[in-house]
N, C-alpha and C positions, 0 to 999 in steps of 0.2 A: 873590797866592798865594806863600807861602814856597817857595824853591827846594828841590828834592829833594837838592841838594848843599850844604846848610847845613853848617857845620863841626860836628863832634861826634865823640866817641870812637867808634871802630868796634869796639866790644867786644860781649860777649854780655850777656844779662840777668843771668846769674850774676855777672858782674864788677861790676855796679852794685847787686846785691841788697841788700847791707848798708846802703849809703847811701840808696838810693831807697825800699826797702820796709820796712826794720826800724823806722824811726820811725813809719811809717804803721800798721804792725801794733800797735805799742804805744799810739799815740794812739787808734786806733779801738777797741781793747780797753777803754781807760778810758772812752770815750764810751758804748760798749755796756754797760758795767757800771752806769752811772747812768741810762741811758735808761728802763728799766722802773721806776726808783725815784723819779723826779721827782714823779709824781702822788701816790705814797704819802707822800713827804716833805711835800707840800702838805696832804694830809689830816691828817697828824699835827700840823700847825700850825693846824688848824681850818678849812681851806679846804673849800668846798662842792665837789660834783662838777664843776660848771661852772668854778669858779676853778682847780681842779686840772687840768682840761683846758687852761685858758689857760696854766698854768705849763709844761705839756708843749709847747704851741705857742711858748713863749718861746725854745726852743732854735732852732727854725726862724726866728723873728723875728730873733734875733741873727745868724744866718747871712746872712739877707737884708740886714740893715743893714750887715754887714761887707764885702759883696762889692766895692763900688767903693773904699772906703778901703783895703781890702787890696791892690787893684791899684796904688794910688798908693804905698803903703808898700813893697811888694815892688820896684817900679820904682826907688824912692829908695835903698833899702839893699841890695837884692839878694835872690835867692831863699833862699839858705842862711841869712843872718841873719834873714830873715823867719820861717823855720822855727823858729829859736831863740826869737824873740820870741813866736811863737804858742804854743810849748810852755810858756813861763813864764806867759803870760796865761791859758792853759787851766788850769794848776795853780792860779793865783790864783782863778779862777772856781770851781773844784772846792772849794777851801778855804772860800771865802765860803759856798757852798751847804752844805757840811758843818757849818758853825758857825752857820747861819742860825737866828735866834730869832723871825723874823717872816716873813710871806708876802712883804713888799716886799723884804727882804734875799735871800730865796730866788729871787725873780724876777730881781733884779739878777745874782745868781750864775749863773743859767741862761743869761741873755742874754749874759753875758761868755763863757761856755763856747761859745755859738753864734758869737760874734764871732771867738774863737780858731779854731774849726773852719773858718770861712770863710777866714781868713788861711792856716791850715795847708794847706787844700785847694788854694787858688790857688798857693801857693808850691811845693807838690809837683808840680802840673801844669806850671808854668813851668819848674821844675827839670828834669823829665824831657824836656820839649820842647827845652830847650837842650842836654841831655846826650846824647840818643839820636838816631841818624840816622833819616831818614824811613823807610827800608826796614824798620825794626823798631819804629816809633813806636806803632802800634796794639797790638802785643803788649806793649810796655812799659806803656802806659796801661791796657790791659785787665787786665794783671796787677796794676797798682796798685789798680784797682777790685776785683779779686778778693781781694787782701790786706785791703782795707778791709772787705769782706764777711766774711772769716774772723774778723777782730778783733771786728767787731760781733756775730758769732755766738758767739764765745768769751766776750766781756765779761759778758753776763748770768749765765753760770755762775759766773764769778769773783765777781761782785757778790752772787749768792745765797749763796755759801759764807760770805762775811764777814758778811753781814746775819744769817744764821742763827746765827753765832758771837757777834756783838756786837749792832749795831743798824743802822738804816737809814743813818745817817751814815757808816758804815764803807764803803759802796759808793763814796761820794765820795772817801774816802781811797785806794781802789784807783785812782780817776781821778787823784788827785794824784801817786801813785807812778808810774803809767804815763806821765803828762805829763813828769815830771822825768826818767824813764828815757829818753824820747824826746829830751829836751833833751841829755842826756849823749851819746846815740848820734849825734845830728847833730853834736855838738861834736867827737867823736873819729873819726868815720868820714871817709874821703877825700871831698874836694869833687869830685864828678863833673862839675861845670860849669866847672871851671878848665881853661882851654885855653891852649896856647902861643901867644904873639904877640898876645894881646888886651890892649889897654890898659885903664886904669880906666874906670869908667862915666862918661859925660858929666856935667859938673857941673850942667847945666841939664836937668831932666827935663820931658818934655811932660806937660801936664795930662791927667787922665782924660777930661775933657769934650772936649778937642780930638781925642784919639785916637778916642773913640767917635763923634764927629761925622764924622770922616774915613771911618770904616768903618761908617757907619749902614746902608748898603745890605746889607752882610753880616749885620748883626744883625737887620735887618727881614725877611730871607729865611731864611738858614740858622739864625739865632738863633731864629726862630719855630719852626723844625723841632726845635731842642733843647728849646724850651719844650713842644712837643707830646710828645716822648719822655718828658721828665721828668714831665709831667702823667699820662701813661698809666701810668707806673710807680707813682706814688703812689695812683692810683685802684685799682690792683691790691691794694696794701697795705690799703686801707680796705674794698674791696668783698668780699674773701674772708671776713674775720671776720664782717661784717654778714650775708652770705648764709648762712654756716654757722650763725649764731645763728637766722636766720629759718626754717631747715629743722629746727631742734631739736638740733643737735650740741652736745655739752657743751664747756666751755672746754678740757678736756684733749684732746678729739678735734680741736678747732680748732687747738690747739698742734701736734698730730701732723700735721695737714694742712699747716700752715705749715712744719714741719720738713722734710717730704718735698719740698715745693715749693722751699724754700730750698736743699736739698741739690742738686737739679737745677740751680738757678741758679748755685751756687758752682762746680760741676764744669765749667761752660761758659766761664769767663772767658778761659782761654788759647786754646781753639779759636776763640772770637770774634775775638780779636786776630789770630790766624793768618789767619783768613778775610779780615779787612779788609786785612792787609798783602799777601796773596797775590792776592786777587781784587777788591780795591777796597772802599771804604767802603759802597757801596750793597749789596754782597753780605750785609752784616750788618744795615744800617739798615732796609731794606725788609722782609726776613723777620721781623725782631724785632717791628716794629709790626704786621705782618699776623698773627703768631701771638698777640700780646697781644690784638688785636681778636677773634680766633677764640676765645681763652680766655674773654674777657668775654661773648661771645655764647653760649658753651656753658654758662656758669655757671647761668643760669636753668633749664636742662634737668636739672640735678643735684639730687637730693633725698635721696640716701643718702651715707653716709660715703665709700664707694668712688667714687661719681660726683663728689662735691665734690672729693675728692683728685685725681681724674683731671683735672678742669677747672683746679684750682689748679696742677697739675703742668704743664699746657699754658702757663699764665701764667708759671710759673717758667722754662720753656723759652724763651718769648719774651723775658723779662727777661734771661736768661743770654746769649742770642744778641746782645744789645746791650751786653754788659759793656764798659765803657770807651768806648762810642760817643760820648757827649757830650764827654768830655775829648779824644778823638781829633779829632773835628770842630772843636773849638775850637782845638786845636793846629795843625791844618791851615790854618785860616783866619787865624790870628794873624800879624800882621806882625812882622818882626824888630825894627823900631824901635817901641817902645810896646807890646811883647808883654804885659807884666804888666798894663798899664792896660786893654788890650783884653780880656784874660782875666777881669778884674774885671767888665766889662760882660757878657761871655759867661756867666759863672757867675750873674750876676743874672738873665739870661734863663731859665736852667735852674731857678733857685730860685723865680722867679715861677711857672713851670709847676708846680713841686712844690707850691706853695701853692694854685694854681688847681685842680688835679686833685680833691682832696677837696671843694672848694667847689662844683665842677660836679656831683659826685655828690650833695652835699647839696641843691643847688637842684633837680636832676632828681627826686630821690626825694620832694621835697615836693609835686610835681605829678603824679607817676606812680608805679607800683609799683617796687620795687627791681629786679625782674627786667627790666622794660622799660627802666629806667635803665641797667642793665648792657648791654643790646643797643644802646642809643643811644650809649653811650660806646665800645662795640666798633666801631661804624660810624665814630665819630670817630677811633679809632686807625687804621683803614684809610685814612681821609682823610689822616691824618698820614703814612702810608706813601707816598701819592701825592705829597705835598708834598716829602718827603725825596728821592724818586726824581727830582724836577725839579731840586732845588737842590744836593744833595750832590755829584753829579759835577762841578759847576763849580768845586769847591774841593778836589778829590781829587788829591793830589800823586802818587799811584801810577799815574794814568792815563798820564802821559808815559812812564814806564818800561815799562809793559805794551805801549804802542803801539810803543816802540822794539824790544822783544823780538819782537813780531809781525812788524815789518818785516824784522828780521834772519832770521826763519824763512823769509820769502818769498824 
């Protein structure tokens, strides 16, 4: 377990805001602008509904494929240079997608965007883990997650404005501009990981495989917990619109339900980080999964707009309580030596869960009703809460400081 006394600047989140969060806001705004457009782009190029869905999945495929190579690259060149590379690669993927004249070219462009998102995400997590003291780690990382949510929320509005004025390809141009702006901001902003007295990175870097093999127990225990959390979150994203459609809500009503749920989610990112820093990681991890499970179980009981909105809001509350949780747990468990390589494996665990969640929903709904599937998945989320309760405390760096405070009071 990393020491709570790892070196790092003892500043405030405000002091690192420009360097840490500005590029994230820009990059996530660009990705948010193109996310609703990918399927439309495919349809314009003659794709069937199934192929268009495959194009949307290509974004997640790129992220999944990029996790381990991103860890190796960030370890070799450093977190800040990795951010610069990611921004340029993402701009290139956006440009390829904007100019695509075939489905194959569009598929390649979207996969490249996913690869860049993986590198950008890992480098940001490692960047903040290096720069921020343990005492404020959860707040820093939950704020990072909150800023990403804000960008992803704003992006579709920016995309819709330019698409209405020009055409579908214009949304990708927004992505290009956002990626290049993120590159410039990383370039000119202060390097928050630069510390006095640290020498250059060692010439010989450990391989990703050797780091993951050494820490396999963590990945097979706590990493499975991260997989569980990620899966529950993506189930929520798929389950709510499917249930809303099944009870007869219109697309505009479904969008309203998502908007209200998303607003609750976004409002909780800083309280979630404060809770984890003040009372330990379990204080957010377990309630988050329990509330997600409750929301899934309540969803089959809702048949009106108000009731569906209430159930979706419970799900948004559960998701918001866990804002930054996966990144924080990964930072806590990451070793000082081989941190980037470890985080590549950690993010792979989370991304496998992200892919598995909708697959679990699809498989269950093929053999039982959608409502019964929601209840089963809700029970699964509760089981995930039990798993986290067992394994999270073993890697929580705040336990030692809380125990010391308690002994001083005595």
